[in-house]
N, C-alpha and C positions, 0 to 999 in steps of 0.2 A: 087742314080740312081738304084742300084741293088734292093733296097727295093721296088721301084715302079714297077719294072719288076716282082718281086715276087708277089705283090698284084694283078697285072693284071692276073696272072695265078692261083690265089688262088681259091680253091673250092667254098668258100663262094660267091665270085664274080660271078663265073660261074652259081651257083644256081640262084642268083638274075637275071642274064641275061636270064636264061632259063624259068623264071616264066612268064606264059602267062596271058594276061588280063583275069580277072574273076577267076583265080586260087586261091585256099585258101591261105590266108596270112600266112607267116611263123610266128611262135611264138604266136599263139592264146593262151591267158592266161585264164585258168579256175581255180578258187579258190573255194574249198569246205568249206562251213561255216555252223554254226548252226543258228537257228532262233535268238538266243540272240545276236550273232555277226552281223547278218543281221539288226537287229533293230538299233544297234550302227552305222553300216555303213550308213543306211538311214538317221540317225540324223546328221551324220558328213558330208556326201557327198550328196548334193542336186541334183547332176546331174545324179545319178544312176536311171535307169528306171526299175521298177519292172515288170517282165513278168511272168504272171500266165498261165501255159500251161494246166490247168484243163479244163473240159467241161464248156460251158456257164452256165449250170444249177448250177454246183458247184460254179462258180464265183459269180453268182447272190445270192447264199445262204450266201456268205460272202467272203471278199477279203481284201488284204492289201490296204490301202488308196492310190489312184493314180495308182494302177496297171492296166496294159493293159492285155487283155485276148486273147491268141491265142491257140486254142484247139490242143493239140498234136495229138489227134485222127482224126482230120480233114485231109482228103486226100490231101489237098493243104497246109498243114502245112509249108513245106519248101518254097513254093511260098510266103506265108504270111511273113515268117521270112525274105526272100530275099528283101522285101520292106522296112525293117527297116534300120536305119543308123548303119553300121557295126563299126563305130568308137565310138559309144556310149557304156558306161558301163551298163550292164544289170545284175539284180538279178533275177535268174530264179528259179521257184519252181512249184511243183504240190501239191498233197495232202500229199504224204509221201516220195517223192524223186525218185520214180521209173520212171515215165514218163519223168520228167525233166532230170533225169540222162541219159535216152536214147536219149533225145533231144540234148545233148551236142555234139555228133558227127555231127549233122546237123549244129550247130553253127560253129564248126570248119571247116567243108566242105565249108560253105558259106563265111568264112573269117572274122568272127567277131573278134575284138581285145581283149575285156576283158569281161569275164563272171564270176559272182559269182553264185555258185549253193548252194541253201539252202537245205542241205542234209536231214533235218528232216521235210521239207515241211510245208505246211500250217497247218497241224495237230500239228506239233511241235510249230508253231507260236501261235496257239490258246491255246494249253496246257500251254504255258509259260505266258499266260495272256496278250499277246500283242494286241494292238487295231485292231479291225475288222470293216470293213465298209460294209454296205449292200446297 
């Protein structure tokens, strides 16, 4: 009985009760990986969605097979991300990791659950000889 009373007054429970609808989810997971690890991840987990945050022109010049393109420089970037399934696992990258690295705060703010960030970006992917689709 005493344990139940302690749980009711626990800070973790209070935080959960204070969370408002639409507020960022607690515990957004971001894992930083290389292109070599990303390639293995995509081979092993078929449910990971590749999200390329480069410009449409960069994307057209070459991208990872099956990738979706949402331009980080688009003024509606956050709105476009907000339309995605926040429970899906995403592999996010840009050309070299700068734009996609800055995008991580937006993912967290919107409450995405699991993000892999390809730190060396698409340039690292290409340099490693990984497959590119046009």
